[in-house]
Each structure stands twice: as structure tokens, then as C-alpha cells.
N, C-alpha and C positions, 0 to 999 in steps of 0.2 A: 503494499499499499504505500509505503514511503517513497519508495523508489518510483512508483507509478506517478505520484504528485511532483516529485523532483523533476520527472522528465516531461511535465506538462500535462499529464493525463487527468482524467476525472475519476473522482471517488465521491460516493454518496454516504452520508452520515444521517441517522435519525438522532439528531442532537438534543431534542427536547425530552429525551429518555434518559434516566439513569437507574442502575440497579439499586434496589433497597440497601440502606446502610453504606452507600458509596458516596463520596463528597463530590459536590458540583461547583460550579462557578456561576455567580450572578453576572448576567450579560444583558445588554439591550438587544432585543429581538423584535423587529415589526412594531417599534414604538413603545415596548413594555419590558420591564425588567422580568427576566425568567431564569430558572435554574438550569444550566447547561451541562452536558457531560464534560467532565475535566479532561478526559483524554482527547474528545473532539477538539476543544479549544487549544490544547497542547500540540496536537498535530498541525492545525492551521497556523499556530505561532511558529513551530519548528520549521516548516516547510514554506512559510510565507505564502501559502495558498490563498487564492481568493475564495471568500465564503459567499455563496449565493443562496439566499433563503428561498426554498421552494415549499409551498403548501400544496398538499394533495388531499383531496376529500371525495368520498362517494356521494353521488347524487341519488336522491329518492326518485323512484322506488329503488331500493338496494338491488333487487333482482335484475335491474336494467344493466348492470356492470358499467354504467357510466361514470367517469370520474372527472373532477374539476381540477386543473393544475394551473397554480399562479406562481409567476417568478416575480421576485422582488429585486431591487438594486443590490449590488454587492455590499457587504458590510466592511466598513474600514477595519483593518486589524488592530488600530489604535483603540477602537471601542472594547476589545476583548482584552486589553492589558490591564 
């Protein structure tokens, strides 16, 4: 994963999830302060990767299989320090 990022590749993280009893990092995300996975933030900082927030949600009726995907502007790494 680190090599892929350093080579300019893409990696997806589910960053607003953290395992129970694990430490997180408070960071701004889409205008709110949220607890993010410490490892996801550390990898972004270490590789100086661009972090692009993406929201994916299923649309009703759930059986339709239709999803809504929203892309947001990249987050400045300084916001994660």
C-alpha cells in the first residue's frame, strides 16, 4: 500500500471507522470535527498523499442497487497535523 501511494497510485480507506478501544485522531471532515482512524491519517502524512473525501450511500429502495457517489475537494494535509 505504501509503495503504491509513493508511486502515485490510488488507495481507498474507510477512514471514519476505527476499531473499538483504538485511538483515533480528531480532524475536520466535510465541515465537522470527526474521529478518524489514526493509521489512515499517519499514512496520508507519511506519504504526503492527497486525501479526497468521497461519500457513498445507497438510495431507497435498497433492493434497487442504486448508489449515490459524491466527491469533495481534497483536504489540505495541514488540516490533519
